[in-house]
N, C-alpha and C positions, 0 to 999 in steps of 0.2 A: 495448437502449435505442437510440433514434434521435431525431434532432432533427426538429422539425416541418418540413414541406415548405418553409415560407417563411423558416425560420431560416438564418442564416449558419452554416457549419461548416467546420472545419479538418481535413484529412486528414494524419495523421502517418505516414510510412513508416519503419518501424523497421529500421535497418541494423545493429542489435545492441548499441547503447550501453546501459549500465546507467543512463544518465540519461534514456532515452526517456520513462519514466513521469513524470519531472519536467517535461518539455516539456508533456505533457498537463495536468499539474497547473497550470502557469503559465497555459496557455490557459484552463482552466476558471475559475481565479481571476479572470480578466478577463471572465467571464460569457459566453464564447463556447464553443459545443459543439465537441468534437473526438473523434476516435477514432484508435487506433493500429492499423495494418494492416501486413502484411509487404510488403517491396519487390517481391514477385512478383505483386502485383495487376496485372491486365492493363490496357492502356489503355482497353479497352471498359468494364471495371468502373469505373475511375476516372472516366471520362466520365459514366457513368450515376449515380455517387454525387454528382456535381456539387459538388465542394469549392469553397469561397470562397477557399481558399488551401491550399498543400501545404507541409509541413515535412519535409525529409529529415534524419534524425537522424545522429548520429555512430555510430561502430562500431569494432570492433577490427581490421578488415581493412585491407589496403592496396589501392588501386584496381587495382594490377597483379596481385593475387593471383588464382589460378584459383578460380572460384566466388564471388568477391566480389560483393556486391550491385550490381546495375546497373538502369537504368531506360530506358524507351522515351523517346527524344528528343521525341516528340510530346506527352508529358506537360507539357513546358516551355511549351507554347502554350495549355494549358487554363486555368491560373489562376496567380496570383502564387506564387512559390517562395521559401522560406527554407531554405537549405542550411547545415547545421551540421556542422563538423568533417569527418568522412568525406564527408558530403554535399557540402561545399564542394570537397573534393578531386575528387569525381566530376564536379562541374560544371566545374571548371577543366580537367580532362582532356578532357571531352566537347567543350569549346569551343577546344581547342588550346593550353591553357596547360601549364606544366611542373610536375609533382608530383614532389618529391624524397623518397626514402625515408630515414628516420633523419636523421642529421646534427644538426639543431637540435631535438632532442626537448624538449618542454615539458610539465611536469606540475605543476600547482598554480597559485598566484597569479602574475599577470603584469600589467604596466602597459602599456596601449596608448594610442596617440595617434589621435584622431579627425581624419580628413582632409576629411570632408564632413559638415556638420551638416544632413543632410536624409535622407529615406527612413527607414531603420532608426535613424538617429541624429538624427532631428528633435527639436529641443529641447535638443540638446547644444550646447556652445560650440565654435566653430572652434578646432582645435588642442587641444581639451580632453584631458587625460590621465585615464584611468579604469581601475580595477582590474577584471580579468576572471579567469576560471578556465580554464586550459588543460589538456588531457589528450590529447596526440597525439604520435605518432612521426613520421609523414610530414607534409609541409607543402607549400603551394603556393609554388613558386619564382618563377614569373612570372605576371603577370596575363594571362589569355587575350585574344585579339583581341576587341574589342567590349565590354570590361569596363573599369570605372573603379575605381581603388583608393580605398577609403573609410576604412580604418584600418590602422595598422602598429604595430610594436613594435621595440624594440632587438634582439630575438632572432629576429624573424620579419618578412620584408619585406612579406608579404601576410597581414594579419590579417582584413580584410574587403573585400568588393568587390561591385559591382552591375553589371548589364548596362546599356549605354547606352540601350537602347530598350525591352527587355522587362522586366517586373516580376520580375526574378530577383535575389535578394540572397543573399549567402553570408558566413558568419563562421567563423573557425577556432576560436574559443573557445565555451564553453558558457554562453549567456545564461540558461539555465534553472536553473543552479546558484546557490544563495544567495550564494556568494562573489563572483559577478559583481555589483559594487555597483549598477549600473544595468540589470541584466538584465531586470527587469520593464518598464522603459521601452522597451527594445529590442523585446521581444515585443509590447508594446502598440502600438508603432509599426508592426510588421508587420501586426497584426490590424486596426488602425483607420485607419492612414495608407495603408498599401500595399494591404491587402485590402478596406478600407472595410466591415468587419463591424459589426454592432450588438450591444451587450452584453445579449442577451435571454435567455440560458440561466440559469435560476435554480432554486432548490429547488422553488418552486411550479410552474414549467413542467415540471420533471422529474416531479413527482408526477402532474400531469394526464396527461402522455403515458404514464407507466408504468401508471397505473390503467387506462387504455383498453387498453393492450397485454395486461395480465394478464386483464382481463375477456374479451378476444377469445380468449386462449389457453385459459382454464379452462372457459368456457362454463358448464354446469350441474354440473360435476363437483365432488367434494369435494377439499379441500386440507388437508394437514397440514404443520405447521412445528415443527421442533425448537428449543426455547429453551435457551440455555446460561447465561443470566443476563447476557450481554454486550450491548454497544450494538448490534452488527451484527444479531444474530438478532432483537432486540427491534424495531428499526426495520424490518427486512424483514417481520416479522409484522404490525406496524401498517400498513404500506403495502399488504400483500395484504388485510388486513382492510378497509381503505378500499375496495378494489376489489371484493371478493366477499362481505364481511359474514359471515353465519353459515355460509357454505360452508367457512370455515376453522376447523379445530380445532388448537390449539397443544398440543404435547406437551413437557412438561418432564421430562427424564430425569435422575433423581438418580443419577448415575454413581458417586457416591462420590469424584469428582474435582473437585467444586465448592468455591468459597470458603466461608468460615464464614457461616452463615445465608443463603446464596444462595437456596436453595429457597424459604424463607419469604418473602423479598423479592420474588422473581419472582411467586409466587402472589398476593401482595397487589397488586402493580402490575397484573397482567393480568386477574385476576378482579374485584377490587374497583374499581380505578381506570378500566380501559379496557373492561370488560365483554366480554372475549374468552373464548370457550370454551377452557378449559384442562384438560388431563388430566395428572396427575402419575404417572409410572411410577418406582417404586423399583427400580433395577437395579444397585445397587452390587456385589452379590455376582457378578453376571454379568460386569461389567467387570473386577473384581479377579481373578476366575478366569482370564479371557482374557489378562490382563496378567502373570500369575504367572511370575516368573523372567525376564521380558523386560527387557533393559537398553538395547538399541539404539534410539535415538530415532525413526528412520524406521519401524521395525517397530512401535513403540508407536503412532505416528500411524495407520498402516494398520489395526492391530487395533482401535483406538478407532473409526475411521471405519466399518469393517465392522460392528462391534458396534452402533453407532448405527443403521445401516440395519436390522439384524436386529430391534432393539427397535421401530423405527418400523413395520416390517412387522407385527409382533405387535400393536402398539397400533392400527394401522389397521383390523385386523379388528373391533375394538370400535367404531371410528368408523362403519364401514359399508363395503359392498362397492364403492361408487362412488368411493372415494378413488383419484385418478389422479395427483396432483401432490404433490411435496415441496418446501417452501420452504427455501432456505439463504441465509445472510447472507454469501455470498462477496463480498469486496471486490477492487478492482483490484490493490492490492499483493499479495494472496494469489495472484492469477492470474499476475502478473508474476514473483513469486518461485518459483512452482511450475513454470511452463513458459513458453516464449516467448510473448509476447502475440500472439494471433491468428495463430500459426504463424510469427512472425518469428524471428530468430536470437539473441535475447538469451540469456544464460547462465542455466541453472537454478541456484538457490541451495538451496532445500529444498522439500519437498513439504508442502502444507497438507492436512489430512485432508479438508477439504470441497471440494477441487478435484482432488486427485490420488489419494485413497485409496478412492473409492467402488467398490463391487463392480460388475463388468461386467454382471451379471444382475439389477441393481436393478429392482424392479417399478414404480417411480414415475418420471414425467417431472419434471425439475427446473425450478423457478422460482427464478431468482437475480436479483432485481430490483436489487440493489446492485452487481452484478458489475463495472460500469464506474466506480464511485465511489471516491474516496479517503475516508479516515476523517473529515476535517473536513466533507466534503460530506454524508456519512451523518449526522453530528450535526445539520447544518442541516436535512436532510430530516426527522429525528426531531422537531426543534423545530417545524417547519412542520406536522407531523402531530399536535402537541399532547402529545408524550410529556414526562414530568416531567424537569426539568433534572438531578435527582439520578441519573437513569438515562442520559440523553443525554450527560452530562459524565463518565461513568465512564471510567477508564483501560481500554485494550484488554485483553482476556483471551482466551487462545488456546482454540480449539475443543477440543483434547485436554485442557484443564484442567490440574490440578496434576500430572498424570502426567509431563509433560515438564519439570516443575520439581523432580521427584525424580530426581536424576542417578544412578540405580541401579535395581534392580528395585523395583517398586511394591508396597507392603504397606499395610494399613490403619493400622498403627502409625506408619509413616513419614509417611503423609498427615496424620495427626492432629497430629504435631509441626510439619509445614510449614504446615498450615492455621492453627494458633494463632499461629505466628510471623508469618505473613503478615498476619493480622488485626491484630496488635499494631502492626506496621510501618505499615499504612495508617491505623490510628487515630491514631498519633502524628503522621503527616504532615498529616492533617486538622486535628488540634489546633493545629498550628503555622501553619496557613493556607497551606501550601505545595502542597497537593494539585493545585490548578488550574495551578500553575506547572510541573508535571511531566507529560510525555506518558504515561509508564508507570512504575509502581513495583511491585516484587514481591520475594518472598523465594524462595530456592533452597536445597534441602537437598542438601548435597554428599555424595559417596560416600566420605567420610573421617571419621575420628574423631580427636579431639585430647585431650591430657592437660590436666586442669585441677584446681583446688583449690576446693572449696566447703566452708566451715567447716573442720573438721579432717580432711576426707576428700579423698583423691585421686580424681578422676573421669576417666573415659574415655568421652566423649560426642560427640554430633553437632556438626558445623559448619554454620552457616547463613550463606549469602551474601546480601547485599542488593543490589538493582539498581534504579537510578532514572535515567531519561534524559529529555532534552528533545529534541523533534523537531517538525517541522511535518507530516510525512507518513508517518513510520515507515520510510522508505527509507534515510535517514541519521539518525544520532542522536549526541548528546554526553552524557556522564555528568553528572548533576546535582550541583553543588557544595554539598552540605549544610553548614550551619554545624556546626562540630565538636561544640558542645554538644548539638545535636539528634541527631547520630549517636550520641553517647555515651549519651544518654537512651534512645534506641531499643535500643541494644545491651544496656544494663543491664536494661531491662524484659524483653526477650526471654529473657535468661539467667536472670533471677530468676523468670519466670512460666512458662516452657515446660520441663517436665521432659524431660530428655534432650538439652539443648543447653547447651554450656559455652563456645562461642566464636562470635563474629559478625564477619564480614568485609564490606567494601564494595567493589564492582566499579567500577573507574575506567577502563574501556575504552570506546571509542566505536565506532560503526558507520559505515563500515568502520574497522578490519579485523574487529572482532567483530560478532556479530549482537545484537539486543536480547535475545531469549530465549537461554538457554544451550544448549538442544537444539532 
């Protein structure tokens, strides 16, 4: 995905922070195009990319560490700079300031005082105190020559600074994190006051550019797309269909790992409502056989990813010999959590089957039109493409399906228990009008059994855990505070309706330290 030649765009150089993707999200929310790249990009590459502004992210390194990210000083003369956390420390050291290791470590909320209500802090009041989010061990001890102090705090003498003449601004805190109360204002000031960008990057402009790119990539070849029933694959399919029309054949693989009635719903939407060529392949036996006895989650993901490709290759033979491309609904958080974005140093969290588990000898070239988008951006693209809100507004569903929500070996019987419990859970959430207030809700079948009493009989049955979180991007999440009567009603209905379940528990952990999915 690229911005049009006349559009403003921001280059984010990733120094390893887990917040780097949030910087990109905040810039996108302001309708300015941006990309994340590693700090190893050469000065020639950066000059050719022609950024309207450059953001240096935070990161876990100390500037004095061997192998710590570093930059060509010539970059500082190409475009305005916003340096965050580690980026600020590198700027301070590069210009002769003092960076102290440890000492005044800060993690979490802090109150800072604005010293200059201009530039990044345009629109702030002089001496205004505002809440920010800190996450650093090292700190800038002294402002380097040629810089002006613009914010400070009780625990940190240099919270923000700017160069006297060059458009270089630096902040020790993370403006991209929601806990920084005026973070959006600070980022907007960098984009529109410092860089003088225009807010022109929209769902419509993205669709226009991506359609042209897909047409150029595909030519006259045939394309297949695997549908999972989720938002991502649906939007990816609709976008590619906009680009190449009847050259696209969608393949719905009934893996046996789908939600209740998922197959019928997808067939109705894509065949009847959108007129997209759809082939359904029933392959539940194939997947269950491949997963037999497997309990390790990463191995499940890899097996499912490989089996998907095997099924696609078989199905492609029926579509025709000229199938050259496979569409996947990979999103930006998938990429970031699977490996470092574009070769940068961010820490790997887990492997997503659609970005890390594909076979090296796969016969198709990939089309991943959503690879640089966050979930809310995907939903907006789907709406712009005319997909029904019932589909666009669905909660995220993992590519590996229910297999990673059975926290043991996967069997048909366990899947049936989980599928029914999950369906009841979502039905009750919708009935109470809470569905749209929740980012994601699902049931998990635990690998334990508990003692219970039903009627006059002692039971020894399965335990189901319920998970519901609120989030804006899936990168961080808080557990959803259900009213107690709603939880009680859900639990009572699952236990009474799903044979084999006698206990229901609710997960009240947030991300981090937990993840949203259990596996």
